[in-house]
C-alpha positions as CSV (number, residue, x, y, z in Angstrom):
1,M,52.4,103.4,144.4
2,S,54.4,106.6,144.0
3,A,57.4,107.2,145.7
4,P,57.0,109.3,149.1
5,T,58.1,113.1,149.0
6,P,61.6,113.8,150.3
7,R,61.6,115.0,153.8
8,R,63.7,117.8,154.4
9,R,65.3,118.1,158.0
10,R,68.1,120.5,159.6
11,S,70.5,118.1,160.9
12,S,73.8,118.4,162.8
13,P,77.1,117.4,161.6
14,A,77.7,115.3,164.6
15,W,74.4,113.2,163.7
16,G,74.9,110.0,165.5
17,L,77.1,110.8,168.4
18,A,74.7,110.5,170.7
19,L,74.3,106.6,169.9
20,L,77.8,106.2,169.4
21,A,78.5,107.6,172.6
22,A,76.2,105.0,174.4
23,P,75.8,101.4,173.9
24,L,74.3,100.9,170.6
25,L,70.8,98.9,171.8
26,A,68.9,96.8,169.5
27,A,65.8,98.4,170.4
28,P,62.5,97.8,168.0
29,I,62.1,100.9,165.3
30,A,59.3,101.1,163.3
31,R,60.1,100.6,159.4
32,A,59.4,104.2,157.4
33,E,60.4,103.5,154.0
34,S,58.1,102.7,151.1
35,A,58.3,99.8,148.8
36,E,60.0,102.2,146.0
37,G,62.7,103.2,148.2
38,Y,63.7,107.0,148.6
39,R,64.2,108.8,145.9
40,M,67.2,111.5,145.6
41,N,67.1,113.8,142.8
42,D,70.7,115.0,143.4
43,L,72.0,111.8,143.4
44,G,70.1,111.0,140.4
45,G,68.5,107.3,141.6
46,T,66.7,105.5,144.5
47,V,68.0,103.9,147.7
48,K,66.5,101.0,149.2
49,L,67.4,100.4,152.8
50,P,66.9,96.7,154.2
51,A,64.2,95.5,156.4
52,G,64.2,97.2,160.1
53,Y,64.9,101.0,159.3
54,E,63.9,104.0,160.1
55,N,64.6,107.6,158.3
56,D,66.0,110.2,160.2
57,L,67.0,112.5,157.3
58,W,65.9,112.4,153.6
59,A,66.9,114.9,151.1
60,D,67.9,115.0,147.4
61,W,71.7,115.0,148.7
62,E,72.0,112.8,151.9
63,L,70.1,109.9,153.9
64,K,70.3,109.1,157.2
65,S,68.8,106.2,159.1
66,K,69.4,103.9,162.0
67,S,68.3,100.1,161.9
68,S,66.3,97.8,164.9
69,R,69.7,96.4,165.6
70,G,71.6,99.8,166.1
71,V,73.5,99.9,162.5
72,L,73.7,103.7,161.9
73,F,73.4,104.6,158.0
74,K,74.2,107.4,155.6
75,L,74.6,108.0,152.5
76,W,75.8,111.7,151.1
77,L,77.7,113.1,147.7
78,S,81.0,114.8,147.2
79,E,80.9,117.6,144.3
80,Y,83.1,116.1,141.9
81,Q,83.1,112.5,140.1
82,V,86.7,111.5,141.5
83,P,87.7,107.9,139.8
84,V,87.9,104.9,142.0
85,N,91.6,104.0,142.2
86,A,94.7,103.3,144.4
87,D,95.2,107.0,145.0
88,S,91.6,108.4,145.8
89,L,90.8,105.2,148.1
90,A,94.1,105.9,150.2
91,A,92.7,109.6,150.2
92,W,89.1,108.4,151.0
93,A,90.2,106.2,153.7
94,A,92.6,109.0,155.6
95,H,89.3,111.6,155.1
96,Y,86.8,109.2,156.5
97,K,89.2,108.3,159.5
98,E,89.4,112.3,160.2
99,E,85.8,113.2,159.3
100,L,85.1,110.4,162.5
101,E,87.6,111.8,164.7
102,D,86.0,115.2,164.2
103,E,82.9,113.9,165.3
104,G,84.4,112.8,168.3
105,V,84.8,108.9,168.1
106,S,88.1,107.6,169.6
107,Q,90.7,105.4,168.5
108,V,89.8,105.1,164.9
109,Q,91.8,103.0,162.7
110,I,92.1,102.0,159.2
111,A,91.6,98.0,159.2
112,R,91.2,97.4,155.5
113,T,90.9,99.4,152.1
114,E,89.9,97.3,148.7
115,M,88.3,98.1,145.3
116,N,85.8,95.8,143.7
117,D,82.8,95.3,142.1
118,R,79.6,96.3,144.1
119,G,76.0,96.2,142.2
120,G,78.1,96.6,138.5
121,R,80.0,99.5,139.9
122,R,83.7,100.1,140.6
123,T,83.7,100.8,143.9
124,G,85.9,101.7,146.9
125,M,85.8,100.0,150.5
126,V,87.1,101.2,153.6
127,T,86.8,99.4,157.2
128,L,87.7,101.2,159.9
129,S,87.6,100.0,163.7
130,L,86.8,102.7,166.4
131,Q,86.1,102.6,170.4
132,I,82.5,103.3,171.5
133,A,81.0,103.6,175.0
134,G,80.8,99.6,175.8
135,G,83.5,98.3,173.8
136,A,84.5,98.2,170.3
137,G,82.7,99.2,166.7
138,V,83.4,99.4,163.3
139,A,82.5,101.6,160.2
140,Y,82.1,100.2,156.5
141,Y,82.4,103.0,153.8
142,A,81.9,102.6,150.1
143,F,82.3,105.2,147.5
144,F,81.9,105.3,143.8
145,E,81.8,107.9,140.8
146,G,78.2,108.9,140.3
147,A,76.8,111.5,137.6
148,G,78.9,114.4,138.3
149,H,80.0,113.8,141.9
150,T,81.1,110.9,144.2
151,V,78.5,108.8,146.2
152,H,79.6,107.7,150.0
153,L,78.0,105.5,152.3
154,R,78.7,104.7,155.7
155,T,77.6,102.1,158.2
156,V,78.5,102.2,161.8
157,S,77.6,99.8,164.3
158,A,79.0,98.0,167.9
159,A,81.1,95.0,167.5
160,S,77.8,92.6,168.3
161,S,76.6,94.0,165.0
162,T,79.4,94.0,162.9
163,R,77.6,91.6,160.5
164,A,74.6,92.8,160.1
165,A,76.9,96.3,159.6
166,E,78.5,94.8,156.5
167,A,75.8,92.8,155.2
168,D,73.5,95.8,155.2
169,L,76.1,98.4,153.2
170,D,76.6,95.4,150.7
171,A,72.8,94.9,150.3
172,I,72.0,98.8,149.6
173,L,75.0,98.9,147.3
174,A,73.6,96.0,145.2
175,Q,69.7,97.2,145.1
176,M,70.4,101.1,144.7
177,Q,68.8,102.1,141.4
178,L,70.3,104.7,139.4
179,D,69.8,106.8,136.3
180,G,73.0,106.7,134.7
181,G,76.6,106.0,135.4
182,P,79.7,108.0,135.7
183,L,79.4,111.1,133.3
184,S,82.5,111.4,130.4
185,G,85.0,114.2,130.6
186,G,85.4,114.4,126.9
187,D,88.4,113.1,124.7
188,G,91.2,114.6,126.2
189,T,90.9,118.1,124.2
190,V,89.5,121.4,124.9
191,S,88.2,124.3,123.0
192,T,86.7,127.4,122.5
193,A,84.9,129.5,120.0
194,A,87.2,132.3,121.2
195,G,90.1,130.9,118.6
196,F,92.1,128.1,120.4
197,Q,92.0,124.8,121.4
198,A,94.6,122.1,123.6
199,T,95.4,118.5,124.2
200,L,95.1,117.9,127.9
201,P,97.8,116.1,130.2
202,E,96.8,112.7,131.3
203,G,94.1,112.5,134.0
204,W,92.6,116.1,133.2
205,R,89.2,116.3,131.7
206,L,86.0,118.7,131.1
207,P,83.8,119.5,133.8
208,V,80.6,117.2,134.1
209,G,77.7,117.5,135.4
210,K,77.3,120.6,138.2
211,E,80.9,120.5,138.6
212,I,81.3,123.7,137.1
213,E,79.5,125.3,139.8
214,P,81.8,125.0,142.7
215,I,84.7,125.4,139.9
216,R,83.3,129.5,139.2
217,K,83.5,130.1,143.1
218,I,87.1,129.3,142.9
219,T,88.2,131.0,139.2
220,A,85.8,134.1,141.1
221,K,88.7,134.7,143.3
222,M,91.2,134.6,140.3
223,G,89.0,137.5,138.3
224,E,87.1,135.0,136.1
225,A,83.5,134.1,137.8
226,E,81.7,133.1,134.5
227,L,84.0,131.0,132.3
228,A,81.6,131.5,129.4
229,E,82.0,128.5,126.6
230,D,82.3,131.3,123.9
231,R,85.1,132.9,125.2
232,C,86.9,130.6,127.7
233,W,87.6,126.5,128.0
234,T,88.0,124.7,131.5
235,A,89.5,121.5,132.7
236,L,90.1,119.6,135.8
237,H,92.1,116.9,137.6
238,P,89.6,115.6,140.3
239,N,91.3,114.9,143.7
240,A,89.7,112.7,146.6
241,A,89.1,114.5,149.9
242,A,90.5,117.8,148.4
243,E,89.4,120.6,145.8
244,P,90.5,119.9,142.1
245,D,93.6,121.2,140.4
246,L,92.2,123.7,137.6
247,L,93.0,125.0,134.5
248,F,91.4,127.4,132.3
249,A,91.9,129.9,129.5
250,C,90.2,132.5,128.2
251,K,90.4,135.3,125.8
252,T,91.6,138.7,127.3
253,G,91.3,142.3,125.5
254,L,95.0,143.0,126.1
255,Q,97.3,143.3,122.8
256,V,101.1,144.0,122.5
257,G,103.3,144.2,119.4
258,P,105.7,141.3,118.1
259,L,106.5,138.8,121.0
260,D,110.2,137.0,120.5
261,E,113.1,136.4,122.1
262,Y,114.2,140.0,120.9
263,S,111.2,141.8,122.2
264,F,110.3,139.7,125.5
265,D,111.6,141.6,128.0
266,A,110.0,144.7,127.0
267,V,106.5,143.3,126.3
268,E,107.1,141.5,129.6
269,A,107.3,144.8,131.3
270,E,104.5,146.2,129.8
271,V,102.3,143.1,130.7
272,H,103.9,142.9,134.0
273,A,102.8,146.5,134.7
274,R,99.0,146.0,133.1
275,Y,98.7,142.8,135.7
276,F,100.9,143.5,138.7
277,G,101.8,147.0,139.1
278,R,99.3,147.4,142.0
279,A,100.2,144.3,143.5
280,E,101.1,144.3,147.5
281,T,103.3,141.4,147.0
282,P,106.1,141.7,144.4
283,V,105.6,139.5,141.5
284,A,108.7,138.0,139.4
285,A,109.3,138.5,136.1
286,A,107.9,136.1,133.3
287,K,109.8,133.2,131.7
288,P,109.2,132.4,128.2
289,V,107.3,129.4,127.5
290,P,106.5,128.0,124.1
291,V,102.4,128.1,123.6
292,G,102.1,126.3,120.3
293,D,103.8,127.7,117.2
294,R,104.7,131.0,119.4
295,T,106.4,132.4,122.5
296,G,104.4,133.4,125.6
297,L,105.1,134.3,128.9
298,L,104.9,132.3,132.3
299,Y,104.0,133.9,135.8
300,S,104.3,132.2,139.3
301,P,102.0,134.7,141.6
302,P,102.2,134.3,144.8
303,V,99.0,132.9,146.2
304,A,98.9,132.2,149.9
305,G,97.9,128.3,150.1
306,Q,97.8,126.9,146.7
307,P,100.2,127.3,143.9
308,V,98.9,129.4,140.9
309,K,100.3,129.8,137.2
310,L,99.4,132.6,134.8
311,A,100.4,132.4,131.2
312,L,99.6,134.7,128.3
313,A,100.4,134.2,124.4
314,P,99.2,136.8,121.7
315,Y,96.9,135.4,119.0
316,A,94.9,137.2,116.3
317,A,94.0,140.7,118.1
318,S,94.0,139.7,121.4
319,M,95.8,137.5,123.9
320,M,95.5,134.0,125.1
321,Q,95.2,133.9,129.2
322,L,95.5,130.7,130.8
323,W,95.5,130.1,134.7
324,G,96.9,127.1,136.5
325,R,95.5,126.5,140.3
326,A,96.9,123.7,142.1
327,G,94.0,121.3,144.3
328,A,96.5,118.6,145.6
329,L,99.8,119.3,142.9
330,D,102.9,120.7,144.5
331,E,104.3,123.6,142.4
332,A,106.7,121.6,140.0
333,G,103.6,119.4,139.1
334,L,101.4,122.2,138.5
335,E,104.0,124.0,135.9
336,A,104.4,120.7,134.4
337,A,100.8,120.4,133.5
338,V,100.7,124.5,132.3
339,T,103.7,123.9,130.3
340,Q,102.3,120.6,128.7
341,T,99.2,122.1,127.8
342,L,100.5,125.1,126.3
343,A,102.8,123.2,123.9
344,A,100.0,121.3,123.0
345,T,97.9,124.5,122.3
346,R,96.9,125.1,118.7
347,F,95.1,128.9,117.4
348,T,92.5,128.3,115.0
349,G,91.3,130.9,112.7
350,D,92.8,132.9,109.8
351,D,96.3,131.8,109.0
352,G,96.4,129.7,112.1
353,G,95.4,132.9,114.5
354,K,98.7,134.7,113.6
355,P,98.7,138.1,115.5
356,I,97.4,141.0,113.8
357,I,99.9,143.6,114.3
358,G,100.2,146.9,112.6
359,F,102.8,148.1,110.1
360,D,104.1,150.9,112.4
361,S,104.3,148.4,115.5
362,W,106.6,146.1,113.0
363,V,108.9,149.6,112.1
364,G,109.1,150.2,116.1
365,Y,109.6,146.4,116.6
366,Y,112.8,146.4,114.4
367,L,113.9,149.8,115.0
368,K,114.3,149.3,118.7
369,H,114.8,145.5,119.1
370,R,116.7,144.1,115.9
371,P,118.3,147.4,114.4
372,T,120.8,145.1,112.7
373,S,118.3,143.0,110.9
374,P,118.8,142.9,107.2
375,L,115.2,144.5,107.2
376,V,116.6,147.4,108.8
377,L,120.3,147.3,107.1
378,G,119.4,146.8,103.7
379,P,117.2,150.1,103.3
380,G,119.2,151.9,105.2
381,L,122.6,150.9,103.1
382,L,120.7,151.4,99.9
383,L,119.4,154.9,101.0
384,V,122.7,155.6,101.8
385,G,123.9,154.4,98.5
386,L,121.1,156.3,96.7
387,V,121.9,159.7,98.8
388,G,125.8,159.1,98.5
389,G,125.5,158.4,94.5
390,G,123.6,161.6,93.9
391,A,126.2,163.4,96.0
392,A,129.0,162.1,93.7
393,L,126.9,163.1,90.4
394,S,126.1,166.6,91.5
395,R,130.2,166.9,92.2
396,R,130.8,166.0,88.7
397,K,132.4,168.5,86.9
398,R,130.4,170.1,83.7
399,P,132.0,169.8,80.5
400,D,133.4,173.2,78.9
401,A,131.2,175.3,76.8
402,D,132.4,175.5,73.4
403,L,134.0,178.9,72.9
404,D,133.4,181.0,69.3
């Protein structure tokens, strides 16, 4: 017998509030699941519920049911694959508490948090105490890494059904059948055919599964909606209950002359005008930053809400542009991640991606920024010597002609 087709319903975010606002009665409810359970394509697996549960909402990304003993069950997905660790456990616990309070539940307290193995998966567990009409209640939460997302499960009940709520959550976790586990975010390196690559800081990785879709919505606000692999690399540091911290580097069409400590101020002024010449809020001048084997420019554009960094470095016949955007990091943390990545950047291609600069640009560079360089003084002194020697020779008196 094949699994039933998912039924998609429109549901209110406050699902279960009516039940939580009134005593949870153990009224008999007809069972609505099949022996195969509920197939959820976005989850990438099948969920089996204990006996006595009636389905309320079944979609590829969400499942809601109520048992005959008054236990409310919910499964849902969040967009990014977040590791189960002490930081994510604390963040999700605080988020779950706030979520219940937003749904109108009173006196919500975090009673217990722990990490253990459930169903062969590293799982974070959170227990919340709460008040409902008629007395005390409890909410049990679980979360784990899915295939490009985080999977969340919750059971809520009155105190009289506490054991059932906890046992049902354990049973659901044990019987859940997934097509695959967490996806790999690579080995900590990023690269693009555009001609540059980098080693990422610890905890950063490539996007996996469908993570690139919400990431593009964020980067579009910074002028990069495509993130095409042939001209960009993209990396994230996932955060529980928050947007990820992002790094992305792309090839640009901007070209500049020689960039080093001598020409930095002049080149910075040129680049600053190109990027921020029409900005309503003044942007401070860039500071020099090592980018692999060369000098780059690092800006801190004032963006409301989240810290942002912009770095540029010349290579081949173009420039690499790297953006850093914080999700949970502070200003110092984001700058540390950006500068570490820039230092670990390597340019590929002919001659290590050395910038292609015309002869006239080099002449202008030396005459303007390094007029005392031997490359300028040497030819100048030689020319002076040649001119001076010629003048001396011309002034030499010719021998008198022999007179008959």
